[in-house]
FIZARO-884863 format. One line per field, with one value per residue (C-alpha): x, z negated, y negated; residue in one letter. Coordinates in steps of 0.1 Angstrom, whole numbers, plus 2048, in hexadecimal, padded with zeros to 3 digits. Example, Ala and Ser with C-alpha at 12.3 -4.5 7.8 and 13.67 -1.06 7.14 Angstrom:
x: 87B  889
z: 7B2  7B9
y: 82D  80B
code: A  S
# end
This chain:
x: 91A  8FD  8F8  8D4  8C5  8AB  89D  889  8A7  8BB  89F  88F  8AE  8C0  8A5  8A2  8C7  8C7  8AC  8BE  8DD  8CB  8D8  8B5  8B9  8C7  8EB  8EC  904  8F2  910  902  8E2  8C3  8AA  888  86B  84A  83A  812  805  7F4  7D4  7DC  7C0  7CF  7E3  7FC  7F0  801  7FE  810  829  82E  82E  847  85C  862  869  881  893  897  8A2  8BB  8C9  8CB  8DB  8F5  8FD  906  8E9  8D9  8B8  897  87A  861  848  826  802  7DE  7C7  7AC  78E  773  783  78E  76F  75C  774  774  752  74A  765  754  732  740  752  73C  71A  721  71F  737  716  718  73D  739  750  76F  76D  769  786  799  790  79E  7C2  7C0  7BC  7D5  7EF  7E8  7E0  7E8  80B  803  80B  82B  838  82E  842  863  85B  85F  87E  874  891  87D  888  873  87F  869  84B  82C  807  7EE  7DF  7FF  800  81B  804  7E4  7F3  7FC  7DA  7CA  7E4  7DA  7B6  7B7  7CC  7BA  79B  7AC  7B3  791  799  783  75C  740  722  704  70A  708  71F  721  710  713  6EF  6FE  71D  70A  728  734  74E  765  763  780  768  74F  74E  73A  728  712  6F3  6D2  6B7  696  691  66D  65A  640  629  62A  609  60E  601  5EC  5D9  5F9  600  61C  620  60F  5F2  5FA  5F3  612  636  647  667  67E  690  6A7  69C  675  678  687  667  65E  67C  679  67B  67F  67A  696  696  6AF  6AA  6AF  695  679  661  662  66B  644  649  669  660  63D  634  62B  619  62F  61E  618  61D  60F  62B  62E  64F  65D  66C  68D  6A2  6C4  6DF  6ED  6CD  6D2  6B6  6BB  6BB  699  67E  694  681  694  68B  69F  6A7  6C2  6C1  6C9  6DE  6FD  6F7  6D4  6E4  6FA  6DC  6C6  6E5  6E4  6BF  6BB  6A3  69A  6A9  692  6A3  68C  6A4  6B2  6D6  6CB  6BD  697  67E  679  65B  65F  670  68E  68C  6A8  6B0  6CC  6E6  6DB  6C7  6A4  688  661  65F  64B  639  64F  632  638  61D  616  618  63D  64B  664  668  68B  698  691  671  666  66F  657  63C  63D  640  621  60E  617  60A  5EA  5E5  5EB  60B  622  629  642  65D  67A  698  6B7  6DC  6EB  70A  701  71B  723  736  755  755  731  725  705  6FA  708  6EB  6F2  6EB  6E6  6FB  70D  732  754  767  785  784  79C  79C  7B6  7CE  7C9  7D5  7F9  7FC  7F3  80A  827  821  81D  83F  850  856  845  84A  832  83D  830  826  803  7F9  802  7E7  7D0  7D8  7D6  7B4  7A8  7B6  7A4  782  788  76C  76E  778  761  777  760  753  73C  752  760  783  799  7A5  787  77F  78B  76C  754  731  71F  6FA  6F3  700  71F  741  762  782  7A2  7BE  7AB  78E  7A5  7B2  790  785  7A3  79F  77C  77B  75F  757  753  72F  72E  729  740  737  753  749  741  74F  773  788  78C  7A9  7B6  7BA  7D3  7E6  7E5  7FD  812  833  837  825  83B  85A  84F  83A  82F  84D  86D  87F  89F  892  877  894  8A8  88F  874  86A  86E  87C  861  83E  835  812  7F3  7E3  7C0  7C8  7D9  7BC  7B3  7D7  7F2  7DE  7D4  7F9  804  7EA  7ED  813  819  802  814  836  84D  872  888  87E  85B  850  83B  84B  83F  83B  850  862  857  835  83B  819  815  7FC  7E5  7F0  7D7  7D5  7E0  7BD  7C1  7A7  7A8  7B0  795  78A  76A  777  790  7AE  7C1  7E4  7F2  817  823  813  82D  847  842  82B  809  7F9  7DB  7C4  7CE  7CE  7A8  7A1  7B1  79C  77C  77E  76E  74C  73B  73F  721  722  723  73F  753  751  759  778  784  77F  795  7AF  7B3  7B6  7CF  7E2  7DB  7FB  7F9  815  839  851  862  872  870  88B  878  859  86B  87F  85D  848  868  86A  847  849  843  838  814  80A  7F4  806  7F6  804  815  822  838  84A  84F  85C  873  880  882  89B  8AE  8B5  8BF  8D7  8E7  8ED  8FD  911  91F  925  93A  94E  954  960  97A  984  982  9A5  9B2  9CA  9B1  9C9  9B9  9DA  9F6  A03  A02  9E0  9D8  9B8  9A9  990  973  97E  97F  95E  94B  95B  94F  92D  92A  934  919  8FF  908  900  8DF  8D0  8DA  8CA  8AA  8A9  8AE  88F  879  87A  87D  877  891  8AC  89F  89E  8C3  8CF  8BD  8CD  8F2  8EF  8DF  8ED  90C  91B  90C  909  927  941  940  941  960  96F  973  98C  9A0  9A2  9AC  9C5  9D0  9F4  9F2  9EE  9D3  9BF  9C7  9B8  999  992  996  97E  966  965  967  948  935  939  931  913  906  906  8F3  8D9  8D8  8BA  8A6  8AD  8BA  8BD  8CF  8E8  8F0  8F4  90D  91F  928  93E  949  956  972  983  980  98C  96D  965  942  928  90F  908  8ED  907  920  925  910  921  92B  92D  950  953  97B  975  963  978  96A  981  97A  955  95A  971  95C  93C  94F  958  934  924  93B  930  90B  90E  91A  902  8E5  8F0  8F0  8CD  8C1  8D1  8C9  8EC  8F3  902  921  929  94B  948  962  962  96C  96E  96D  978  985  991  9B0  99D  98B  9AA  9B7  99A  99B  9C0  9B8  99A  99B  99B  97D  96B  975  96B  947  93E  94A  960  97C  991  98D  99B  99E  99C  9B7  9A9  994  98E  96A  96A  952  92C  920  908  914  90E  91F  92E  940  961  959  944  940  93D  934  934  918  926  925  910  8ED  8DB  8D0  8B2  8A4  8AA  898  87C  87B  87A  85E  849  850  845  823  81F  826  810  7F2  7F7  7F9  7D8  7C6  7D0  7C9  7A4  7A1  7AB  792  775  75D  751  774  780  760  75E  782  796  7B0  7CC  7C0  7C0  7E1  7F0  7E1  7F3  814  80E  80A  829  83D  831  839  85D  861  859  86F  88A  883  882  8A6  8B1  8A0  8B2  8D6  8D3  8C4  8E8  8FC
z: 8C4  8D2  8C8  8BF  8AD  8C0  8B1  8D2  8E3  8C9  8B7  8D1  8E4  8C4  8B5  8D5  8D2  8AF  8B6  8D3  8C1  8A3  887  878  872  853  853  84C  830  816  7FF  7FA  7E6  7F9  7FD  80D  813  822  833  82A  84C  85C  871  895  8A1  88E  898  881  866  84A  82F  848  84E  82A  81E  83B  837  812  81B  838  81E  808  820  832  80D  806  826  822  802  816  80B  820  82A  839  840  84C  864  870  879  86A  884  871  873  875  883  8A1  8A5  8A8  8BE  8D7  8D8  8DF  8FA  90C  908  915  933  93C  929  919  8F3  8E2  8E6  90D  90B  8F1  8D3  8E8  903  8EC  8D7  8F8  8FF  8DC  8E3  905  8F6  8DB  8F8  909  8EE  8CD  8C7  8C3  89F  8A2  8BE  8A7  88A  8A2  8A4  880  87E  86B  869  86C  87A  89A  8A5  886  889  881  886  870  88C  899  89A  87A  863  870  865  842  83E  846  82E  812  815  815  7F7  7E2  7EC  7E1  7BF  7BC  7BE  7DD  7DD  7F1  7DF  7E4  7D5  7D9  7F1  802  823  842  853  875  87B  867  84F  82C  822  806  7EE  801  820  80C  80D  7F1  7FB  7E5  7F4  7F0  7EB  7D3  7B2  7B4  793  797  784  77C  76C  74A  74A  730  724  714  70F  709  6E4  6F3  6FE  723  737  74F  750  762  774  787  7A6  7C2  7D7  7D7  7F5  7DF  7CA  7DD  7D0  7AA  793  771  75C  745  729  70D  6EE  6D9  6EA  6D2  6F1  6FD  6E0  6DF  703  706  711  71F  743  75D  780  79D  7B3  7D6  7CE  7AD  7A1  77B  770  74D  738  72F  714  71F  70F  732  736  731  719  725  74B  75F  748  737  74B  766  783  789  7AA  7A6  7CF  7D8  7BD  7AE  78C  78C  798  779  762  774  76D  74A  746  761  776  798  7B6  7D1  7F2  80A  822  842  84C  863  844  84E  837  83D  847  82A  80A  801  7DD  7C8  7A3  791  79E  7C3  7C7  7D7  7C3  7C4  7A3  7B5  7D9  7F5  806  810  819  83E  840  838  849  863  857  85A  833  836  846  82F  812  821  827  804  7F5  807  7FC  7D8  7DB  7EA  7CC  7B1  7A7  7B2  791  7A0  7BB  7B0  7C2  7B9  7C3  7C3  7D3  7F0  7FC  822  836  842  860  870  85D  84E  82A  81E  80F  7F1  801  7F2  80B  80C  80D  803  7E2  7D1  7B1  7A2  77F  77B  796  784  761  771  786  767  750  76A  767  73F  73E  754  770  789  781  78A  795  784  765  765  77E  76B  754  76E  780  75C  755  777  777  756  763  785  798  7B0  7D3  7F0  80E  82B  845  860  87D  89A  89A  87D  86D  873  851  853  846  859  853  85C  864  83F  836  826  827  82E  82C  840  856  874  87E  885  860  854  867  85D  838  834  84D  864  884  8A5  8A2  884  893  881  887  879  865  878  85F  85F  842  832  841  81F  81B  834  82A  807  811  825  811  814  833  84A  83B  84A  82D  829  83C  822  83A  833  836  817  802  808  80A  7F0  7D8  7EB  7DA  7DD  7E9  7F4  7F4  7EC  7CA  7DB  7E6  7C6  7C1  7E3  7EE  7D5  7B9  7D1  7DF  7BE  7B7  7D6  7D6  7B4  7B9  7D7  7D2  7B7  7AE  7AD  787  792  783  798  7AE  7AF  7D4  7C9  7AF  7AF  7B9  7C3  7C5  7DB  7D8  7F3  80D  80A  81D  80F  7FD  7EA  802  80D  833  849  86C  864  84E  869  854  864  86C  885  87A  89D  8A5  88C  899  8BD  8B9  8C9  8DA  8C9  8E8  8E5  8BE  8C1  8DA  8C3  8A6  8B9  8CB  8AE  8BC  89B  895  89C  8B0  894  881  8A1  8A1  87B  880  89F  88C  86F  885  893  872  867  887  89C  8B2  8B1  89F  8AB  8AD  88D  892  87E  866  859  856  843  82D  825  81D  805  7F5  7E9  7DE  7BA  7AB  7AF  7B5  7D4  7EA  7F7  81B  81D  843  833  821  843  850  834  83A  85F  857  83E  85D  872  854  854  879  877  85B  86D  88D  876  869  889  897  87E  87B  89E  8AE  88C  873  855  845  84A  858  846  839  81A  80C  7F2  7E5  7DA  7BE  7D8  7E6  7BF  7B9  7D7  7D5  7B0  7B7  7D4  7BD  7A4  7C0  7CA  7A4  79F  7C3  7BD  79D  7AB  7C6  7B1  79D  7BB  7B5  7D9  7D0  7B6  7D3  7EB  7D6  7CB  7F0  7F9  7DE  7E4  80A  80F  7EF  7E3  804  81F  80A  7F2  800  824  81D  806  820  837  825  81B  840  84D  830  820  823  83C  81F  811  833  836  818  81F  840  830  816  82D  846  82A  816  836  83E  81C  81E  83D  82F  80F  825  83D  82D  82C  84F  863  886  881  867  881  89D  886  879  89D  89F  87E  87A  897  880  85F  872  865  87B  87F  89A  886  868  859  851  840  81D  80A  7F2  7D0  7AF  7A3  781  784  7A1  78A  783  769  76A  78D  782  766  77B  799  786  776  79A  7A5  788  794  7B6  7AE  797  7B3  7CA  7B3  7AC  7D3  7D6  7B7  7C1  7E6  7F3  812  812  826  814  804  7DC  7C2  7A6  784  766  741  721  734  721  728  739  74D  757  765  778  78A  791  7A0  7B5  7BD  7E3  7E1  7CA  7E3  801  7F4  7E2  7FD  7E3  7EF  7CE  7A9  78E  76C  752  735  716  707  728  72E  757  76E  76D  779  77C  764  763  74A  751  736  72B  73F  747  76B  777  79B  79C  7B2  7B8  7DF  7E5  7DE  7DF  7BE  7C2  7DF  7CC  7AE  7C4  7D4  7B1  7A5  7C5  7C0  79C  7A4  7BF  7A8  78A  7A2  7AC  787  782  79D  792  76D  776  78B  76F  756  76E  762  786  793  778  779  79E  7AD  7AF  794  7AD  7B9  794  78E  7AC  79D  77D  791  7A5  785  772  794  795  76E  774  790  77D  761  77E  789  76B  762  785  780  75B  76A  789  772  75F  77F
y: 784  772  74F  755  770  783  7A1  7A7  7B0  7C5  7DA  7F1  7FB  803  818  82E  831  83F  856  865  868  87D  867  86C  894  8A3  8A4  8C9  8C8  8E0  8D9  8B5  8AC  8AC  891  894  87D  888  86D  86B  878  85B  863  86D  856  838  81D  808  7F3  7DF  7FB  812  7F8  7F2  816  821  804  80E  835  82A  817  834  84B  834  82E  853  857  842  851  871  885  8A0  88A  896  87C  894  885  88F  888  893  89D  887  89D  887  869  87D  88D  86E  85B  876  87C  856  85A  874  865  842  852  873  869  88E  89B  8B3  8C9  8C7  8D2  8EF  8F2  901  8E9  8CC  8D6  8DA  8B4  8AA  8BB  8AB  889  891  897  878  85D  86B  863  83D  838  84D  837  818  827  826  800  7FC  80E  82C  845  865  885  886  8AC  8B8  8A5  8B9  8B7  8C5  8D7  8E7  90C  90E  8F7  909  92A  919  90E  930  93F  926  92B  952  952  93A  94E  96F  95F  954  92C  92D  931  927  916  902  8DF  8BA  8A9  886  88D  877  87B  86B  884  89F  8A9  8A8  88B  885  866  858  854  842  81D  80E  7EC  7D5  7D2  7BE  7D7  7DD  7ED  7FE  805  822  832  856  862  879  89B  8AE  88B  882  85D  844  834  815  82E  82E  84C  847  840  824  831  817  823  817  834  83B  853  86E  86E  88E  8A1  895  8B3  8A0  880  876  85E  85B  870  84F  83C  837  82E  850  868  875  87E  893  8B7  8AA  8A8  88E  897  88A  874  87F  8A5  8A9  8BC  8C0  8B4  8B6  897  89F  88E  884  86C  863  84D  829  81A  7F8  800  7FD  80A  824  840  84F  866  885  890  8AA  8B2  88B  87B  883  877  88A  8A9  8AA  8A2  8BD  8D7  8CE  8D5  8EF  8DB  8E8  8D9  8CF  8C5  8AD  8A1  8AC  8AB  88F  87C  882  88F  8B4  8C7  8DC  8D9  8F0  8FB  908  910  900  91B  915  933  931  92A  92A  919  8FA  8F9  8ED  8DB  8B6  89F  8A0  879  87A  896  890  86C  85A  858  82F  830  84A  832  818  831  841  81E  815  833  82E  80D  816  832  817  827  809  7F7  7D9  7D1  7BC  7B2  7C4  7C6  7E8  7FA  812  82B  826  841  82F  847  841  822  832  835  856  86C  885  8A9  8CA  8E1  8FF  8F7  908  8FB  8FF  909  8EC  8ED  90B  8F8  8D7  8E5  8EF  8CE  8B8  8C9  8C4  89D  89E  8B2  898  8AF  897  870  854  831  81E  831  823  83E  85B  852  84F  870  884  873  87E  8A0  8A9  8A1  8B0  8BD  8DA  8CF  8D1  8DA  8E1  8C8  8CF  8C6  8D7  8C5  8D6  8F5  90C  91E  941  953  96A  975  993  996  99C  97D  98C  977  984  96D  977  966  973  989  9A6  9A5  9A2  9BF  9D5  9CD  9D2  9F0  9E0  9EF  9DF  9E2  9CB  9A7  98C  966  94E  932  913  8FB  8EF  8E4  8C3  8B0  8AB  8D0  8D2  8B3  8BF  8DA  8C2  8C2  8E6  8F0  8D7  8E9  90B  91C  937  942  93E  927  915  8F4  8FD  90A  8EB  8CF  8DB  8CE  8AB  88D  871  86C  846  841  828  82D  82F  853  861  878  880  88B  887  89D  8B5  8BB  8BE  8D9  8EF  8EC  8F8  915  921  918  925  924  941  944  945  922  90E  8F3  8CF  8C2  8A2  895  871  861  83B  82C  80A  7F1  7E3  7CB  7AC  78B  76C  768  787  799  7BE  7BF  7C9  7C4  7BA  79D  793  791  7B1  7AA  7C3  7C8  7CA  7A9  79C  7AD  7A5  786  77F  761  754  75E  783  781  776  792  7AB  7A1  79F  7C2  7D6  7DD  7DF  7BA  7A4  783  76C  77F  77D  758  758  76D  757  73A  748  755  732  724  73B  73F  721  729  74F  763  75E  77C  783  7A4  7C4  7BC  79D  7B0  7CB  7B1  7A0  7C1  7CE  7AC  7AE  7D3  7D0  7F3  7F8  7D0  7C7  7B0  790  78D  76C  760  746  762  774  755  751  773  76F  750  768  77E  75F  752  777  775  752  75A  779  763  74E  76B  77A  75A  755  77B  78A  789  77C  78C  799  7AC  7CE  7DF  7CA  7AA  797  78C  770  76F  74D  746  747  76A  779  76C  779  799  79B  78E  7A7  7C3  7B6  7B4  7DA  7E5  7D0  7DC  802  802  7EF  80B  828  81A  813  7ED  7E2  7BF  7BC  7CB  7B5  797  79C  7A3  784  76F  77C  779  756  743  754  760  748  728  72B  742  739  714  71B  72E  712  6FB  71B  728  704  6FA  719  72C  74B  764  750  751  775  77A  767  776  79B  78F  781  7A0  7B7  7A7  7A6  7C9  7D5  7BE  7CC  7EE  7E4  7D3  7EE  804  7E0  7D1  7EE  7DC  7BE  7CB  7E7  7D0  7B8  7D8  7E5  7C5  7C2  7E6  7E0  7C9  7DC  7FA  80C  830  83C  836  827  812  82A  846  830  832  81D  804  80F  7F9  7F9  7E8  7E9  7CB  7B8  796  785  767  761  760  747  731  72F  72B  70B  700  707  6F0  6D4  6D5  6D9  6BB  6A4  6B2  6AC  689  684  68F  67C  65A  65F  660  66E  690  688  666  66D  668  662  679  670  686  67C  68E  6AB  6CD  6DF  6F9  6E2  6CF  6F1  6F9  6DA  6DB  6FD  6F7  6D2  6D8  6EE  6D4  6B9  6CD  6D9  6B9  6A1  68E  678  679  68A  676  683  664  661  668  64A  63B  635  631  61F  61D  63F  659  673  698  6B0  6D3  6E7  6D5  6B4  697  68E  66B  660  638  62C  607  601  621  612  5F3  5ED  5D8  5ED  60B  5FD  5F4  616  626  611  61A  63D  640  62C  644  665  653  651  676  681  66C  67E  6A1  69B  68D  6AD  6C5  6B5  6B9  6D6  6DC  6E1  6F5  70D  712  70F  733  738  735  712  706  715  703  6E2  6E8  6EE  6CF  6B9  6CA  6C2  69D  696  6A3  68D  670  678  67B  656  647  655  648  628  624  62D  613  5F8  5FB  5F5
code: M  D  K  T  Y  N  P  T  V  I  E  Q  P  L  Y  E  H  W  E  N  Q  G  Y  F  K  P  N  G  D  H  S  K  Q  S  Y  C  I  M  I  P  P  P  N  V  T  G  S  L  H  M  G  H  A  F  Q  Q  T  L  M  D  I  L  I  R  Y  Q  R  M  Q  G  K  N  T  L  W  Q  V  G  T  D  H  A  G  I  A  T  Q  I  M  V  E  R  K  I  F  A  E  E  G  K  T  R  Q  D  Y  G  R  K  A  F  I  E  K  I  W  E  W  K  A  Q  S  G  S  T  I  T  N  Q  M  R  R  L  G  C  S  V  D  W  C  R  E  R  F  T  M  D  E  G  L  S  N  A  V  K  E  V  F  V  R  L  Y  Q  D  N  L  I  Y  R  G  K  R  L  V  N  W  D  P  K  I  H  T  A  I  S  D  L  E  V  E  N  R  E  S  E  S  F  M  W  H  L  R  Y  P  L  A  D  G  V  K  T  I  E  G  L  D  Y  L  V  V  A  T  T  R  P  E  T  V  L  G  D  T  G  I  A  V  N  P  Y  D  V  R  Y  Q  N  L  I  N  K  F  V  L  L  P  L  V  D  R  R  I  K  I  I  A  D  E  N  V  D  I  T  K  G  T  G  C  M  K  V  T  P  A  H  D  F  N  D  Y  E  I  G  K  R  H  K  L  P  V  I  N  I  L  T  F  E  G  N  I  R  Q  E  A  E  I  F  D  T  N  G  K  V  S  N  V  Y  S  S  T  I  P  Q  A  F  R  G  L  E  R  F  A  A  R  Q  A  I  V  A  E  L  D  R  L  G  L  L  A  L  I  Q  S  H  K  L  I  L  P  Y  S  D  R  S  G  V  V  I  E  P  M  L  T  D  Q  W  Y  V  R  T  A  P  L  A  K  V  A  M  E  A  V  E  M  G  E  L  Q  F  V  S  K  Q  Y  K  N  M  Y  V  S  W  M  R  N  I  Q  D  W  C  I  S  R  Q  L  W  W  G  H  R  I  P  A  W  Y  D  D  Q  G  L  V  Y  V  G  R  D  E  V  E  V  R  Q  K  H  Q  L  S  D  R  V  V  L  C  Q  D  H  D  V  L  D  T  W  F  S  S  G  I  W  T  F  S  T  L  G  W  P  N  E  T  E  A  L  R  I  F  H  P  T  S  V  V  V  S  G  F  D  I  I  F  F  W  I  A  R  M  I  M  L  T  M  H  F  N  K  D  T  A  G  K  P  Q  V  P  F  K  T  V  Y  M  T  G  L  I  R  D  E  E  G  Q  K  M  S  K  T  K  G  N  V  I  D  P  L  D  I  V  D  G  I  S  L  E  H  L  L  A  K  R  S  E  N  L  L  L  Q  P  Q  L  V  K  T  I  S  H  M  T  V  K  Q  F  P  N  G  I  K  P  H  G  T  D  A  L  R  F  T  L  A  A  Q  A  S  T  G  R  D  I  N  W  N  M  K  S  L  E  G  Y  R  N  F  C  N  K  L  W  N  A  S  R  F  V  L  M  N  A  E  D  Q  D  C  G  F  N  S  G  D  K  M  F  S  L  A  D  R  W  I  L  T  K  F  N  Q  T  V  K  I  F  R  E  A  L  D  N  Y  R  F  D  L  A  V  G  K  L  Y  D  F  T  W  Y  Q  F  C  D  W  Y  L  E  L  T  K  P  L  M  S  R  G  K  I  A  E  R  R  G  T  R  Y  T  L  V  S  V  L  E  A  L  L  R  L  A  H  P  I  I  P  F  I  T  E  T  I  W  Q  R  V  K  V  I  T  C  R  Y  G  D  T  I  M  L  Q  P  F  P  I  Y  D  A  A  L  I  D  T  K  A  L  T  D  F  E  W  T  Q  Q  V  I  I  A  V  R  T  I  R  S  E  M  K  I  V  P  N  K  P  L  K  L  F  L  R  N  V  S  T  E  A  Q  R  L  V  N  E  N  S  I  L  I  S  T  L  A  Q  L  V  S  I  T  V  L  P  V  G  E  I  G  P  V  S  V  T  K  L  V  P  G  A  E  L  L  I  P  L  V  G  F  I  N  K  I  D  E  L  D  R  L  A  K  E  I  L  R  I  E  S  E  I  R  R  I  E  S  K  L  I  N  K  D  F  L  G  H  A  P  E  N  I  V  A  K  E  Y  K  K  L  E  T  Y  Q  Q  S  K  I  K  C  L  E  Q  K  L  I  I  S  R  L
# end
């Protein structure tokens, strides 16, 4: 093996070899238990980010773990067509390159343009997945717009329509005025904004007055431009100020519309003036109030977000109504919504109807696609009737057919499903699955898989002109059938029979409603077992937290704290990192400067290469169920060091085992206490590791792997083998080599799911010694716990030996004695058992503790003045005469105590400072308390040492 561990050299060639050899495919043995994971399909426009790296690492650990247990495994890979994101990106591309819009191309040619882009550049993220070591079956890669999945989407739509679970209706949706489409809640980013609260006077009608004798009501609003669409004024029925006005009317300013004062308990008495304008067509809360009170719905905005030339008026059910005039004042027609706001406020002020303007912070919904404020818009859309689907999907979870990890998400899921709203599935785009519905000249709708089927089913002649719906389906609709459509549904394929239901889905909690819940609903509706019982899409839902920066902030480009996982793998210079973080064209110049400053502070020398294994190890080590992760570069460095330690330890084993008699073929083997101990500890590690992974506690599994490898195998066992191999008998040396190689080989198999590249590379060398057959470690059996191999006596004996060695090392450290200085060890008041342990393990103790002699004092003898430590059955004494200068050491300790006391006073003064405690973040305060505790403990140790030395 190379002297230096270099992941850059080994990782990419190794992955290419794995993929070319087909190791990632199912083994095809249908007698074995199947295990399947469906990757949450990343957007085809995307690139790898830390969230992808996190979740895909966990999925790969699971699939490699199950594959090594001989299961017939499938990790299904694919990408999502990302309707809005892809269309926007290609539109920008053709405009930048050709100065054309999609309208210039026309629908058919524009879609062809997107397919061209997809063929050339749409595989970025899948190529990056290879860099992470994802062992997906690339032969089965799917795309949500491929022919098979497109047919499945049409089939689902048609069947849901036939089952009366899809309908078309006029309802309020999130509308993006820039890209002119409805968007889902997931595509809405709520931002706190500085704005105003406008207090407007609404004249009371019919001579009615308030209890104060006023002839108007004051209504507070953050959206005065929607006054033109008001159809009611709501007050709380228990608000004594307005009880006499319920069911009376006001005259709506600017349009003189008579609108009713209604009572609704949802009105907050303490908020604003207690009077709330109700604009059902332009506010989701108002829309629900309007439905409860059967108020008319007046739309005053165009799809571009401008004031209409004439209002659209509907009743509560969305039917055209003439209950009010559709006239909009000439002065406001055609104005952009925020320009209209200024004009309307100015006119109300001129009319004496503007009572007050107050500064006000509010949360505004922005489209994360276009960056503009979204507008609640009354539109005709297609909906899924979700209540019947949700009932079955909720029962499956409550009955335990589908488990959430951790269980807190079960309650979140059930609560949402109980209050589920119908799902808007149509989008006003060109890129996507076009809705399989056709309209005739009379506006009648026909749903079918294609136009031919529609005409045949409804016996329509060629003279009847049909026009297909221009809208496409929400991207979540196609990804909602991902678990079964990718396996060949609606055909009854072998893959569907073998791998469905799938085993586990790994996903972020933020899409539990947008994807997880919808997959459960749609899968259970369309998939039944042989007894006709609905199938769940997966048996377990493992929810991950979010990857945040070191300060706990969500990673985002605008904050400049995003870390590209491939920059961690490959390394990146500061110059290129700065350029990368500033390339987002949406950033303002001053923000670029701020981000540059933050980057230089965080990465003054750029990011050095760490390799994929170190990244995977770090991510898995922090994957506690559902908890957000604060990314820590120091942890990454630590796990890179772990890989390096494993590499160097393996070199040590190979140097002592290759071309040597290791006892795998023949020859007597004598196993030392150290051999028996490490075999037992490894067996215990296997048990804990497997239990942790079986329960999705990746952090516990990695923690145990780290402890065993670093401390028990490397720090202890490898050191203990040195005297055994240099002084032991032939059978002892053979036993030690056998144990060295056996434990290392099994350890590599245990660690492979976490760190696949380094383990495969080392295993290829080790397997030759162990006479193991097989081309790759990933198809080797995973280590199994065997209770019969637990040697309790070896554990007990070795633990005592460890305590002696650690006690001597501690004395060296505390008394500042150099590590290689030979010491004399005396044992006082020694029990019979301790005497046996000393006799049997004196060579190990002397070698690792750097002792020149070990002397057991006769009963009653006190021994020399020494530093003492207690171990079970004996008192350890290390004489200090001749090793330290008493005067110098006492002087050094006095100075150190003064320094520590100064630090203690400084921290204590900070911790009683109210300004510090009131303004410092909690983590900073906690760090100060921790430092104080550390200094206090150091002072105690120094005082103890001072007392001992003063007695010399």
